[in-house]
N, CA, C and O of each residue as an XYZ file, in Angstrom:
728
protein
N     -45.923     -7.414    184.432
C     -46.768     -7.812    183.322
C     -48.162     -7.221    183.544
O     -48.750     -7.412    184.608
N     -48.701     -6.496    182.536
C     -50.027     -5.899    182.704
C     -51.118     -6.968    182.783
O     -51.032     -8.026    182.161
N     -52.127     -6.654    183.557
C     -53.242     -7.576    183.742
C     -54.269     -7.334    182.636
O     -54.637     -6.191    182.367
N     -54.725     -8.399    182.001
C     -55.818     -8.302    181.043
C     -57.095     -8.274    181.883
O     -57.616     -9.313    182.289
N     -57.581     -7.064    182.130
C     -58.698     -6.874    183.059
C     -59.952     -7.614    182.593
O     -60.655     -8.217    183.404
N     -60.232     -7.571    181.294
C     -61.423     -8.271    180.800
C     -61.310     -9.772    181.060
O     -62.270    -10.405    181.500
N     -60.145    -10.332    180.789
C     -59.945    -11.764    181.013
C     -60.043    -12.094    182.501
O     -60.590    -13.133    182.872
N     -59.523    -11.226    183.342
C     -59.575    -11.469    184.780
C     -61.018    -11.425    185.285
O     -61.424    -12.272    186.080
N     -61.780    -10.452    184.831
C     -63.189    -10.344    185.230
C     -63.967    -11.566    184.723
O     -64.735    -12.171    185.471
N     -63.767    -11.919    183.464
C     -64.476    -13.071    182.888
C     -64.075    -14.370    183.580
O     -64.922    -15.230    183.822
N     -62.805    -14.517    183.896
C     -62.348    -15.715    184.597
C     -62.960    -15.825    185.984
O     -63.321    -16.916    186.426
N     -63.075    -14.700    186.667
C     -63.689    -14.699    187.992
C     -65.169    -15.036    187.897
O     -65.685    -15.792    188.720
N     -65.858    -14.482    186.902
C     -67.267    -14.822    186.708
C     -67.406    -16.317    186.409
O     -68.311    -16.977    186.921
N     -66.518    -16.837    185.593
C     -66.534    -18.268    185.286
C     -66.370    -19.086    186.566
O     -67.058    -20.090    186.750
N     -65.473    -18.669    187.442
C     -65.280    -19.364    188.727
C     -66.556    -19.320    189.571
O     -66.939    -20.321    190.178
N     -67.206    -18.168    189.607
C     -68.443    -18.040    190.376
C     -69.549    -18.909    189.771
O     -70.355    -19.492    190.496
N     -69.582    -18.988    188.447
C     -70.604    -19.791    187.768
C     -70.397    -21.293    187.975
O     -71.301    -22.088    187.719
N     -69.236    -21.669    188.425
C     -68.995    -23.094    188.707
C     -69.834    -23.565    189.896
O     -70.019    -24.764    190.106
N     -70.343    -22.589    190.677
C     -71.064    -22.935    191.899
C     -72.538    -22.551    191.894
O     -73.326    -23.092    192.670
N     -72.916    -21.610    191.011
C     -74.330    -21.224    190.981
C     -74.699    -20.503    189.685
O     -73.843    -20.131    188.882
N     -75.978    -20.328    189.524
C     -76.559    -19.743    188.318
C     -76.207    -18.261    188.186
O     -75.928    -17.576    189.170
N     -76.229    -17.802    186.960
C     -75.977    -16.391    186.669
C     -76.938    -15.479    187.429
O     -76.560    -14.379    187.833
N     -78.172    -15.928    187.625
C     -79.176    -15.125    188.331
C     -78.783    -14.821    189.771
O     -79.246    -13.835    190.344
N     -77.952    -15.640    190.347
C     -77.569    -15.488    191.759
C     -76.305    -14.649    191.938
O     -75.893    -14.388    193.069
N     -75.692    -14.229    190.847
C     -74.438    -13.469    190.907
C     -74.732    -12.003    190.597
O     -75.472    -11.689    189.665
N     -74.141    -11.116    191.390
C     -74.327     -9.683    191.183
C     -73.006     -9.034    190.766
O     -71.927     -9.581    190.993
N     -73.116     -7.873    190.160
C     -71.915     -7.110    189.818
C     -71.148     -6.795    191.095
O     -69.919     -6.853    191.110
N     -71.857     -6.464    192.155
C     -71.205     -6.153    193.432
C     -70.343     -7.328    193.896
O     -69.186     -7.141    194.273
N     -70.904     -8.535    193.868
C     -70.142     -9.717    194.280
C     -68.940     -9.940    193.365
O     -67.850    -10.272    193.831
N     -69.145     -9.757    192.063
C     -68.060     -9.972    191.108
C     -66.911     -8.999    191.341
O     -65.749     -9.406    191.358
N     -67.223     -7.719    191.519
C     -66.136     -6.745    191.717
C     -65.423     -6.974    193.051
O     -64.212     -6.777    193.152
N     -66.169     -7.386    194.062
C     -65.528     -7.689    195.353
C     -64.604     -8.899    195.225
O     -63.507     -8.903    195.783
N     -65.035     -9.910    194.506
C     -64.220    -11.107    194.314
C     -62.982    -10.792    193.475
O     -61.909    -11.347    193.708
N     -63.138     -9.902    192.502
C     -62.013     -9.489    191.641
C     -61.078     -8.495    192.337
O     -59.940     -8.297    191.912
N     -61.577     -7.871    193.415
C     -60.835     -6.806    194.106
C     -60.610     -5.613    193.190
O     -59.511     -5.065    193.099
N     -61.689     -5.230    192.512
C     -61.662     -4.048    191.652
C     -62.848     -3.169    192.022
O     -63.738     -3.590    192.761
N     -62.853     -1.956    191.506
C     -63.977     -1.048    191.775
C     -65.088     -1.293    190.761
O     -64.860     -1.865    189.694
N     -66.290     -0.852    191.112
C     -67.412     -0.933    190.171
C     -67.094     -0.120    188.920
O     -67.472     -0.492    187.809
N     -66.394      0.996    189.118
C     -66.023      1.852    187.996
C     -65.134      1.081    187.008
O     -65.295      1.211    185.795
N     -64.208      0.290    187.524
C     -63.345     -0.517    186.661
C     -64.176     -1.531    185.885
O     -63.980     -1.722    184.684
N     -65.109     -2.181    186.586
C     -65.974     -3.144    185.904
C     -66.726     -2.450    184.773
O     -66.712     -2.927    183.638
N     -67.383     -1.327    185.072
C     -68.217     -0.658    184.070
C     -67.396      0.017    182.971
O     -67.937      0.361    181.921
N     -66.124      0.204    183.199
C     -65.246      0.700    182.139
C     -65.099     -0.375    181.058
O     -65.013     -0.066    179.870
N     -65.072     -1.630    181.484
C     -64.851     -2.739    180.557
C     -66.127     -3.403    180.050
O     -66.163     -3.874    178.913
N     -67.176     -3.449    180.873
C     -68.408     -4.146    180.518
C     -69.630     -3.348    180.964
O     -69.575     -2.613    181.950
N     -70.738     -3.498    180.227
C     -71.999     -2.854    180.611
C     -72.693     -3.605    181.734
O     -73.269     -3.000    182.639
N     -72.630     -4.948    181.666
C     -73.340     -5.788    182.639
C     -72.761     -7.199    182.615
O     -71.831     -7.486    181.863
N     -73.320     -8.071    183.444
C     -72.813     -9.440    183.520
C     -72.988    -10.195    182.203
O     -72.140    -11.008    181.835
N     -74.070     -9.930    181.505
C     -74.318    -10.626    180.244
C     -73.246    -10.275    179.211
O     -72.866    -11.123    178.403
N     -72.767     -9.061    179.229
C     -71.702     -8.684    178.301
C     -70.403     -9.426    178.638
O     -69.626     -9.752    177.740
N     -70.169     -9.691    179.919
C     -69.000    -10.493    180.316
C     -69.143    -11.904    179.739
O     -68.191    -12.457    179.187
N     -70.327    -12.472    179.871
C     -70.587    -13.816    179.340
C     -70.350    -13.831    177.829
O     -69.676    -14.722    177.313
N     -70.901    -12.850    177.127
C     -70.728    -12.789    175.673
C     -69.259    -12.675    175.304
O     -68.795    -13.352    174.387
N     -68.523    -11.824    176.009
C     -67.100    -11.638    175.729
C     -66.346    -12.950    175.933
O     -65.511    -13.328    175.111
N     -66.643    -13.634    177.026
C     -65.961    -14.891    177.337
C     -66.279    -15.962    176.290
O     -65.375    -16.644    175.809
N     -67.547    -16.109    175.939
C     -67.937    -17.115    174.943
C     -67.321    -16.810    173.581
O     -66.917    -17.720    172.857
N     -67.252    -15.533    173.240
C     -66.627    -15.135    171.974
C     -65.140    -15.508    171.968
O     -64.612    -15.975    170.959
N     -64.485    -15.299    173.092
C     -63.064    -15.643    173.201
C     -62.849    -17.157    173.077
O     -61.924    -17.595    172.394
N     -63.688    -17.948    173.726
C     -63.604    -19.407    173.617
C     -63.844    -19.821    172.164
O     -63.163    -20.704    171.645
N     -64.813    -19.179    171.515
C     -65.101    -19.491    170.117
C     -63.895    -19.187    169.230
O     -63.538    -19.998    168.376
N     -63.270    -18.034    169.424
C     -62.097    -17.681    168.617
C     -60.977    -18.704    168.799
O     -60.341    -19.111    167.827
N     -60.737    -19.116    170.037
C     -59.700    -20.120    170.300
C     -60.070    -21.447    169.640
O     -59.207    -22.132    169.093
N     -61.349    -21.808    169.692
C     -61.802    -23.061    169.081
C     -61.633    -23.025    167.569
O     -61.229    -24.018    166.963
N     -61.936    -21.902    166.969
C     -61.779    -21.778    165.515
C     -60.307    -21.895    165.141
O     -59.974    -22.542    164.148
N     -59.429    -21.284    165.914
C     -57.995    -21.390    165.626
C     -57.523    -22.846    165.729
O     -56.726    -23.304    164.911
N     -58.016    -23.560    166.732
C     -57.667    -24.972    166.873
C     -58.240    -25.780    165.711
O     -57.574    -26.665    165.174
N     -59.472    -25.470    165.331
C     -60.120    -26.177    164.231
C     -59.340    -25.993    162.936
O     -59.262    -26.914    162.123
N     -58.773    -24.834    162.742
C     -58.032    -24.574    161.513
C     -56.796    -25.469    161.391
O     -56.300    -25.704    160.289
N     -56.310    -25.961    162.515
C     -55.144    -26.858    162.479
C     -55.555    -28.328    162.400
O     -54.703    -29.200    162.230
N     -56.847    -28.606    162.522
C     -57.328    -29.993    162.443
C     -57.112    -30.514    161.025
O     -57.269    -29.767    160.059
N     -56.756    -31.787    160.896
C     -56.475    -32.321    159.560
C     -57.710    -32.463    158.669
O     -57.590    -32.474    157.443
N     -58.910    -32.573    159.284
C     -60.112    -32.767    158.470
C     -61.354    -32.345    159.270
O     -61.266    -31.959    160.436
N     -62.504    -32.433    158.607
C     -63.773    -32.024    159.233
C     -64.116    -32.892    160.444
O     -64.658    -32.385    161.427
N     -63.814    -34.166    160.392
C     -64.116    -35.065    161.505
C     -63.407    -34.578    162.782
O     -64.018    -34.519    163.850
N     -62.148    -34.238    162.667
C     -61.392    -33.752    163.826
C     -61.875    -32.367    164.259
O     -61.871    -32.049    165.448
N     -62.286    -31.557    163.305
C     -62.806    -30.229    163.636
C     -64.082    -30.341    164.468
O     -64.271    -29.588    165.423
N     -64.958    -31.281    164.107
C     -66.191    -31.511    164.873
C     -65.852    -32.078    166.246
O     -66.441    -31.672    167.247
N     -64.912    -33.006    166.298
C     -64.490    -33.580    167.581
C     -63.972    -32.464    168.504
O     -64.266    -32.456    169.699
N     -63.207    -31.533    167.945
C     -62.702    -30.407    168.733
C     -63.845    -29.574    169.299
O     -63.817    -29.186    170.467
N     -64.848    -29.300    168.474
C     -65.996    -28.508    168.931
C     -66.700    -29.198    170.098
O     -67.040    -28.554    171.091
N     -66.914    -30.493    169.979
C     -67.584    -31.247    171.039
C     -66.738    -31.234    172.315
O     -67.267    -31.021    173.406
N     -65.444    -31.457    172.184
C     -64.581    -31.489    173.363
C     -64.538    -30.146    174.073
O     -64.634    -30.092    175.299
N     -64.398    -29.073    173.328
C     -64.357    -27.743    173.935
C     -65.682    -27.437    174.633
O     -65.700    -26.889    175.735
N     -66.771    -27.790    173.992
C     -68.085    -27.563    174.594
C     -68.194    -28.283    175.929
O     -68.656    -27.702    176.911
N     -67.777    -29.527    175.974
C     -67.929    -30.299    177.207
C     -66.865    -29.968    178.248
O     -67.028    -30.305    179.421
N     -65.780    -29.313    177.840
C     -64.834    -28.787    178.819
C     -65.489    -27.644    179.602
O     -65.123    -27.375    180.746
N     -66.444    -26.987    178.982
C     -67.173    -25.871    179.605
C     -68.568    -26.294    180.050
O     -69.454    -25.450    180.191
N     -68.767    -27.556    180.266
C     -70.079    -28.123    180.599
C     -70.728    -27.431    181.797
O     -71.886    -27.022    181.715
N     -70.008    -27.294    182.897
C     -70.575    -26.682    184.102
C     -70.982    -25.242    183.833
O     -72.066    -24.815    184.232
N     -70.129    -24.500    183.165
C     -70.446    -23.115    182.830
C     -71.716    -23.047    181.988
O     -72.611    -22.255    182.284
N     -71.802    -23.857    180.956
C     -72.969    -23.847    180.073
C     -74.228    -24.218    180.848
O     -75.268    -23.579    180.689
N     -74.138    -25.245    181.684
C     -75.303    -25.662    182.463
C     -75.763    -24.557    183.415
O     -76.963    -24.330    183.566
N     -74.830    -23.881    184.048
C     -75.205    -22.793    184.961
C     -75.823    -21.623    184.188
O     -76.783    -21.010    184.657
N     -75.285    -21.315    183.022
C     -75.858    -20.243    182.210
C     -77.260    -20.604    181.730
O     -78.158    -19.762    181.718
N     -77.438    -21.854    181.338
C     -78.754    -22.298    180.871
C     -79.779    -22.358    182.000
O     -80.983    -22.284    181.753
N     -79.305    -22.492    183.234
C     -80.208    -22.530    184.387
C     -80.693    -21.141    184.782
O     -81.518    -21.003    185.685
N     -80.191    -20.125    184.120
C     -80.571    -18.752    184.466
C     -81.833    -18.319    183.723
O     -82.318    -19.010    182.827
N     -82.342    -17.173    184.115
C     -83.513    -16.605    183.439
C     -83.150    -16.102    182.047
O     -84.032    -15.725    181.276
N     -81.890    -16.092    181.726
C     -81.417    -15.630    180.418
C     -81.164    -16.795    179.460
O     -80.382    -16.679    178.516
N     -81.825    -17.899    179.715
C     -81.618    -19.103    178.906
C     -81.779    -18.818    177.412
O     -80.968    -19.281    176.609
N     -82.788    -18.081    177.035
C     -83.014    -17.803    175.613
C     -81.826    -17.056    175.012
O     -81.405    -17.356    173.895
N     -81.285    -16.086    175.746
C     -80.108    -15.350    175.265
C     -78.894    -16.268    175.156
O     -78.125    -16.183    174.198
N     -78.727    -17.146    176.145
C     -77.597    -18.069    176.143
C     -77.717    -19.036    174.972
O     -76.731    -19.295    174.283
N     -78.897    -19.566    174.741
C     -79.098    -20.468    173.603
C     -78.813    -19.747    172.291
O     -78.208    -20.322    171.387
N     -79.245    -18.489    172.182
C     -78.978    -17.696    170.973
C     -77.474    -17.517    170.774
O     -76.976    -17.656    169.656
N     -76.750    -17.210    171.848
C     -75.296    -17.050    171.755
C     -74.620    -18.366    171.350
O     -73.702    -18.382    170.531
N     -75.088    -19.451    171.935
C     -74.543    -20.765    171.638
C     -74.794    -21.117    170.168
O     -73.892    -21.585    169.474
N     -76.014    -20.890    169.706
C     -76.370    -21.154    168.312
C     -75.517    -20.308    167.371
O     -75.005    -20.806    166.368
N     -75.369    -19.049    167.695
C     -74.562    -18.138    166.881
C     -73.104    -18.609    166.849
O     -72.461    -18.558    165.800
N     -72.584    -19.065    167.985
C     -71.211    -19.549    168.046
C     -71.003    -20.799    167.205
O     -70.014    -20.901    166.479
N     -71.923    -21.749    167.296
C     -71.804    -22.978    166.507
C     -71.928    -22.662    165.025
O     -71.221    -23.249    164.206
N     -72.810    -21.750    164.677
C     -72.958    -21.355    163.270
C     -71.668    -20.736    162.753
O     -71.218    -21.058    161.654
N     -71.076    -19.855    163.538
C     -69.812    -19.223    163.152
C     -68.722    -20.275    162.976
O     -67.934    -20.212    162.032
N     -68.682    -21.235    163.884
C     -67.700    -22.320    163.807
C     -67.897    -23.120    162.527
O     -66.932    -23.396    161.814
N     -69.145    -23.495    162.227
C     -69.432    -24.267    161.021
C     -69.101    -23.477    159.758
O     -68.600    -24.036    158.783
N     -69.378    -22.191    159.781
C     -69.075    -21.356    158.626
C     -67.562    -21.315    158.375
O     -67.114    -21.429    157.234
N     -66.785    -21.153    159.443
C     -65.327    -21.170    159.300
C     -64.854    -22.534    158.819
O     -63.952    -22.620    157.986
N     -65.457    -23.600    159.339
C     -65.093    -24.954    158.933
C     -65.428    -25.179    157.460
O     -64.652    -25.790    156.725
N     -66.579    -24.687    157.038
C     -66.990    -24.827    155.643
C     -65.986    -24.129    154.712
O     -65.611    -24.660    153.666
N     -65.568    -22.936    155.117
C     -64.609    -22.189    154.305
C     -63.232    -22.859    154.259
O     -62.572    -22.856    153.220
N     -62.806    -23.429    155.380
C     -61.439    -23.929    155.482
C     -61.272    -25.416    155.185
O     -60.248    -25.824    154.638
N     -62.259    -26.226    155.537
C     -62.078    -27.683    155.492
C     -62.841    -28.390    154.386
O     -62.409    -29.435    153.898
N     -63.957    -27.832    153.993
C     -64.804    -28.520    153.020
C     -64.335    -28.215    151.602
O     -63.832    -27.124    151.335
N     -64.499    -29.179    150.690
C     -64.192    -28.883    149.298
C     -65.124    -27.783    148.805
O     -66.247    -27.648    149.290
N     -64.662    -27.016    147.861
C     -65.447    -25.879    147.365
C     -66.796    -26.348    146.837
O     -66.874    -26.910    145.745
N     -67.862    -26.120    147.607
C     -69.182    -26.564    147.156
C     -69.786    -25.575    146.159
O     -69.486    -24.381    146.180
N     -70.623    -26.093    145.309
C     -71.329    -25.246    144.360
C     -72.668    -24.859    144.992
O     -73.729    -25.242    144.500
N     -72.606    -24.105    146.075
C     -73.818    -23.699    146.787
C     -74.108    -22.226    146.537
O     -73.206    -21.390    146.483
N     -75.380    -21.940    146.390
C     -75.765    -20.535    146.326
C     -75.664    -19.960    147.737
O     -75.583    -20.713    148.708
N     -75.667    -18.668    147.855
C     -75.608    -18.023    149.172
C     -76.817    -18.422    150.013
O     -76.696    -18.619    151.222
N     -77.966    -18.539    149.387
C     -79.188    -18.929    150.103
C     -79.071    -20.364    150.612
O     -79.434    -20.653    151.752
N     -78.560    -21.266    149.760
C     -78.393    -22.660    150.181
C     -77.370    -22.784    151.301
O     -77.576    -23.539    152.251
N     -76.272    -22.049    151.194
C     -75.250    -22.087    152.245
C     -75.833    -21.593    153.566
O     -75.583    -22.183    154.617
N     -76.603    -20.520    153.513
C     -77.237    -19.985    154.724
C     -78.212    -20.995    155.318
O     -78.258    -21.182    156.534
N     -78.984    -21.639    154.465
C     -79.939    -22.648    154.929
C     -79.217    -23.810    155.608
O     -79.620    -24.247    156.686
N     -78.161    -24.307    154.988
C     -77.384    -25.406    155.568
C     -76.780    -25.014    156.919
O     -76.865    -25.771    157.886
N     -76.175    -23.837    156.978
C     -75.556    -23.397    158.225
C     -76.585    -23.264    159.345
O     -76.337    -23.676    160.478
N     -77.722    -22.695    159.024
C     -78.791    -22.541    160.016
C     -79.297    -23.903    160.486
O     -79.452    -24.133    161.685
N     -79.552    -24.799    159.543
C     -80.091    -26.113    159.862
C     -79.115    -26.928    160.707
O     -79.486    -27.467    161.750
N     -77.871    -27.015    160.253
C     -76.898    -27.844    160.977
C     -76.517    -27.239    162.324
O     -76.337    -27.971    163.297
N     -76.392    -25.922    162.396
C     -76.081    -25.303    163.689
C     -77.205    -25.574    164.682
O     -76.944    -25.902    165.839
N     -78.450    -25.439    164.239
C     -79.592    -25.699    165.124
C     -79.615    -27.153    165.575
O     -79.846    -27.439    166.750
N     -79.380    -28.066    164.649
C     -79.370    -29.485    164.985
C     -78.250    -29.844    165.939
O     -78.455    -30.612    166.879
N     -77.062    -29.295    165.705
C     -75.929    -29.603    166.577
C     -76.133    -29.043    167.973
O     -75.810    -29.698    168.964
N     -76.670    -27.830    168.051
C     -76.950    -27.251    169.374
C     -77.981    -28.104    170.095
O     -77.847    -28.360    171.292
N     -79.005    -28.547    169.381
C     -80.008    -29.417    169.991
C     -79.397    -30.707    170.522
O     -79.722    -31.139    171.628
N     -78.518    -31.321    169.744
C     -77.847    -32.552    170.187
C     -76.976    -32.299    171.417
O     -76.970    -33.091    172.360
N     -76.250    -31.196    171.396
C     -75.370    -30.879    172.530
C     -76.181    -30.574    173.780
O     -75.839    -31.044    174.865
N     -77.244    -29.798    173.647
C     -78.071    -29.479    174.816
C     -78.681    -30.746    175.406
O     -78.764    -30.893    176.625
N     -79.100    -31.643    174.550
C     -79.635    -32.921    175.020
C     -78.540    -33.738    175.705
O     -78.777    -34.339    176.753
N     -77.359    -33.760    175.122
C     -76.245    -34.533    175.679
C     -75.755    -33.953    177.001
O     -75.299    -34.697    177.869
N     -75.844    -32.639    177.164
C     -75.407    -32.005    178.418
C     -76.174    -32.527    179.626
O     -75.663    -32.524    180.745
N     -77.391    -32.971    179.393
C     -78.233    -33.448    180.487
C     -77.904    -34.876    180.908
O     -78.287    -35.305    181.996
N     -77.203    -35.610    180.062
C     -76.870    -36.997    180.391
C     -75.673    -37.063    181.332
O     -74.728    -36.283    181.212
N     -75.726    -37.999    182.261
C     -74.620    -38.171    183.213
C     -73.391    -38.789    182.547
O     -72.272    -38.303    182.713
N     -73.611    -39.847    181.803
C     -72.480    -40.480    181.127
C     -72.659    -40.301    179.626
O     -73.759    -40.438    179.091
N     -71.580    -39.999    178.979
C     -71.655    -39.704    177.556
C     -70.288    -39.958    176.936
O     -69.265    -39.556    177.490
N     -70.273    -40.614    175.804
C     -69.042    -40.811    175.054
C     -68.950    -39.677    174.032
O     -69.683    -39.655    173.043
N     -68.049    -38.746    174.285
C     -67.922    -37.571    173.421
C     -67.507    -37.946    172.002
O     -67.914    -37.296    171.039
N     -66.696    -38.993    171.877
C     -66.284    -39.415    170.537
C     -67.469    -39.927    169.723
O     -67.548    -39.692    168.517
N     -68.385    -40.624    170.382
C     -69.592    -41.114    169.694
C     -70.455    -39.930    169.257
O     -70.947    -39.899    168.129
N     -70.636    -38.959    170.150
C     -71.421    -37.768    169.806
C     -70.782    -37.029    168.628
O     -71.477    -36.650    167.685
N     -69.484    -36.827    168.677
C     -68.785    -36.134    167.590
C     -68.916    -36.904    166.274
O     -69.118    -36.307    165.217
N     -68.802    -38.216    166.343
C     -68.920    -39.035    165.131
C     -70.331    -38.951    164.549
O     -70.491    -38.874    163.331
N     -71.349    -38.966    165.401
C     -72.729    -38.846    164.915
C     -72.948    -37.480    164.255
O     -73.606    -37.392    163.218
N     -72.406    -36.432    164.843
C     -72.530    -35.100    164.233
C     -71.823    -35.064    162.878
O     -72.343    -34.511    161.909
N     -70.657    -35.648    162.826
C     -69.911    -35.701    161.569
C     -70.708    -36.463    160.508
O     -70.790    -36.029    159.359
N     -71.288    -37.589    160.891
C     -72.064    -38.383    159.953
C     -73.292    -37.618    159.456
O     -73.670    -37.737    158.291
N     -73.911    -36.835    160.337
C     -75.038    -35.998    159.902
C     -74.576    -34.942    158.901
O     -75.217    -34.723    157.873
N     -73.460    -34.294    159.212
C     -72.950    -33.242    158.329
C     -72.544    -33.769    156.960
O     -72.686    -33.069    155.957
N     -72.049    -34.978    156.911
C     -71.584    -35.536    155.641
C     -72.670    -36.278    154.873
O     -72.445    -36.727    153.749
N     -73.846    -36.406    155.477
C     -74.941    -37.096    154.807
C     -74.926    -38.598    154.995
O     -75.744    -39.301    154.401
N     -74.006    -39.111    155.814
C     -73.969    -40.554    156.070
C     -75.216    -40.990    156.831
O     -75.636    -42.143    156.734
N     -75.801    -40.075    157.581
C     -77.100    -40.293    158.217
C     -78.044    -39.289    157.572
O     -77.764    -38.090    157.566
N     -79.130    -39.755    157.045
C     -80.088    -38.824    156.444
C     -81.501    -39.303    156.728
O     -81.724    -40.459    157.088
N     -82.429    -38.414    156.562
C     -83.830    -38.718    156.795
C     -84.355    -39.508    155.610
O     -84.214    -39.062    154.471
N     -84.954    -40.666    155.840
C     -85.355    -41.549    154.737
C     -86.669    -41.132    154.085
O     -87.696    -41.781    154.281
N     -86.636    -40.068    153.321
C     -87.823    -39.633    152.583
C     -87.709    -40.109    151.135
O     -86.629    -40.093    150.544
N     -88.809    -40.521    150.597
C     -88.833    -40.891    149.187
C     -88.871    -39.622    148.357
O     -89.586    -38.680    148.698
N     -88.124    -39.586    147.290
C     -88.104    -38.453    146.388
C     -89.402    -38.460    145.591
O     -89.681    -39.449    144.913
N     -90.210    -37.397    145.642
C     -91.509    -37.408    144.962
C     -91.415    -37.312    143.448
O     -92.447    -37.370    142.780
N     -90.250    -37.171    142.889
C     -90.120    -37.028    141.429
C     -90.315    -38.303    140.727
O     -90.238    -38.350    139.500
């Protein structure tokens, strides 16, 4: 059976990240741990950050496929929260690196992509303009990432409660109590 070299390299990096920050890992260490040449690594990836991006993209694709089988938006959000926290150590180690801004951008982009797929597949056909849809996706993705990043820092956390709160925000069950100026 042929080896999926990209998956093997990414899996090894994930294993290394279970113990320390991305800043402490070198391509040399990764190729030695994988038992491959530097040439093989550079054939598949430009640098360690590209491995991270490839891995996160793959997790996102798998999450979207799982979300598509969810019976409703509530379960789709629960799936997103569960998958995120299954990768808690990896995310924390990536965020502890000097590339935190890049990691947050990737995370935000991933959540936005997930919400966009969920909107297309699970939500009733909304009468939203393209500008309104973009605004909603940006706002909710940013808010959800903020909630998840905050939750990652807590020692004990009920993932079902977090998922339910996110669902309630998305559906408008929780809203900011502003008086309508009209």
